[in-house]
C-alpha positions, 0 to 999 in steps of 0.5 A, a space after each residue: 853058824 854065818 848063815 845063822 847070824 844072816 838070818 837074824 840080823 835081816 829077820 830083825 830089820 824087816 821088824 823093826 821096819 814093821 812096827 810102827 816107829 812111835 812105838 818103838 819109841 815109847 818102848 824104847 824110852 820106858 824100859 829107859 825110865 824103868 830103870 831109872 827110876 827102880 833104884 830108888 825105893 819109895 817107901 820099906 817097911 817090915 813086909 813091903 819095900 816099893 821102887 819107882 820102876 812101876 811108874 812106867 812098866 805097865 808100858 812096857 808090857 803092854 806094848 809088849 803085848 801088843 807086839 806079841 798078838 801082831 808078830 808073834 813071840 819072836 817078834 816080840 823078843 827081839 824087840 825087848 832085846 833091842 830096848 835093852 840094849 840101847 838101855 845098856 847104851 844110854 847108860 853108859 851114855 850117861 856115865 860117861 857125862 857123869 864123870 866130865 868134871 863138871 865145876 858142880 859135884 856131879 856124883 848124884 846125877 851119874 847116881 841116878 841118871 847113869 845107874 848102878 851097874 849090878 841095877 843094869 844088870 839085874 834089870 837086864 836079866 829080870 825084865 828079858 826072863 819076863 819078856 818071854 815068859 811074858 809073850 810065850 804066856 800070851 802066845 799060848 793063850 791066844 791060840 785056846 781061842 780058835 773061832 774069834 782070836 782078834 776078838 775082845 775076849 781073846 785080846 784081854 785073856 791074853 794080855 791079863 793074864 800074861 801080864 799079870 803074871 811076867 810082870 810078877 816074874 820081873 819083879 821078882 828076878 829084879 828085886 830077888 837079884 838087887 835087894 838081897 844078893 847085890 845091895 848087901 855087898 854093895 850098898 853098906 848092908 843095904 837089902 831087902 828081905 824076901 817077905 818084901 822082895 815077895 810082897 813087892 813083887 805081887 803088890 805091883 803085878 796087881 798095880 800094874 795089871 790094874 794100870 793095865 787094864 786101864 789102857 787095854 780098849 786103847 791097846 785093843 782099837 790099836 791091835 784092831 787098827 793094825 789088823 786093818 791095815 795090815 801093819 807089818 805084813 810083810 815080815 808076818 809073810 816070813 815068819 812062823 811064831 
């Protein structure tokens, strides 16, 4: 067990050193922003409900796909877990700041910035589950392009399909846990129906895929640049998937 943990830590340190710092920063900040805005319902009708998390979610999944393509499934999942830990730590810091007895009422700050405990739980579970689904789908689809695994067709196939399914799973798990299980009990009966959760998940997945398609040429250029410059070769030489 100790050997496994030591190898896990050493492998993780090697990974985090290999991933360009700006990518890690954007990824973590986008996840924090996504979770901060996810407790805000922007629109709700009988058949549809929309929260603010989608503003950042496409960034998170595009970077996740880039990491999977270049560093493998294990690298993508490890970075996702690292980002979740940082997000929870940031939420704790925001919450503690909110407890400081300022002259003015800070309850709004605690709610909007510090987050709500069950939203943090729901978003963490949903994100880790969708990160695993997205990364493995991306990897499996990539294995189908044996002749030209680094070509544009391979890239967009891996990114588009895995993002659509991964985003849908993330949205459905999060909205179901938050607005059907926790919210009715802790938000004075406020809730979404399963139909609202389902339509929201489908709509968000399509919107987020559309935005990612718009920025995928940039993602493809970054991926090619990493390959040409040998980014992370030290780490890649030690990992299998």
